[in-house]
N, C-alpha and C positions, 0 to 999 in steps of 0.2 A: 348453706349447702356446702361451701368449700371447707368449713370448719368440720363438718361431718366426715368429708373425704379424708381430711388430715388425721382425724381420730382413727378412722378405719386403717389408714396407711400405718400409723404408729402401733396401732394393736396387732396388725399383721406382721410387721417387723419384730415386735416383741415376742410373738408366737414363733416365728422362724428361729429366733435366738433360743427360745426354751426348747425347741424340737432339736436343734443342734446340740445343745447342753445335755439332752437326754440321750441322743443317738451316739455321740462321740465321748463315751465314758471311759474308753480304754487309755487314752492319753491324756495326761494332766494339762499339757499346753493347750490342746483343743478345748477342753473345758474352761481354762482360764480365759481364752480368746473369746468363747461365746458369753461368758459372764461379763466380760468387758463391754461386749456388743450390747448386751441387755442394760448395763448401766449407762451407756451412751444413749440409748433410746430412752431410758427413764429420765436422764438429764434434759433431753430435748422436750419431752412431755412437760417436765417441771418448768422450764423456761418458757414454753408457749403458755402454760396455764397462768404463770405469774405475770407475763405480759398482758394476757387477756383480761385478767382480774385487776389490773392496774396497780399491782403491789410491786415493792422494790425486788429487785433480783439479787439482794444480798444473801438470801438463804441458798441460793445456787452455788455460791462460793463455799458454803459448808458442805453441800452435796459433793461438789468436786473434790474437796479436801478428804472426805472419807472414802470416796472411790478410788483417789490416788493411793491412800493407805491400804485399801483393799487389794489394789493391784500389786503394790509392793510386797505385801504379805503373801500373796499367791506365787509371786516370782522367787521370793526367799524359800518357800516350800519346794518349788520346783528345783531350785539349784541344789538345796540339800538333798533332795530325793536323788537328783543325778549324780551327786558326788557319792552318795553311799551305795546306790544300786546300779549305776551305770546307765540307765535310761529312764523314760517317764511312763512306762507301762504300769498300770495298777496291778497286773496279773503277777508281776515278779515282786510287788510290795506286799509284805506279810506283817501283820501286827505282832506277831511272836518275835520278830527280828529286832524290834525296838529295844 
């Protein structure tokens, strides 16, 4: 019963992160924060699954490595966008200016 409640909790948290990702699409920083929240929830689900199935948690280190790389890539895009356009609004960003 407790495992069922934990699964529902993580599913709801992932849905809240997805809803935030969809609704806050004007600012790049808000979308990056919601993506990192969803990655954190996926990491928690992966860790619980690996512990439940009695597997080694070595794969979680690979997942953390790739999520850190994803976060660094998003922040570098945010910094370059702020340097070139002055803000993180997607409305002021145009493909034709690149």
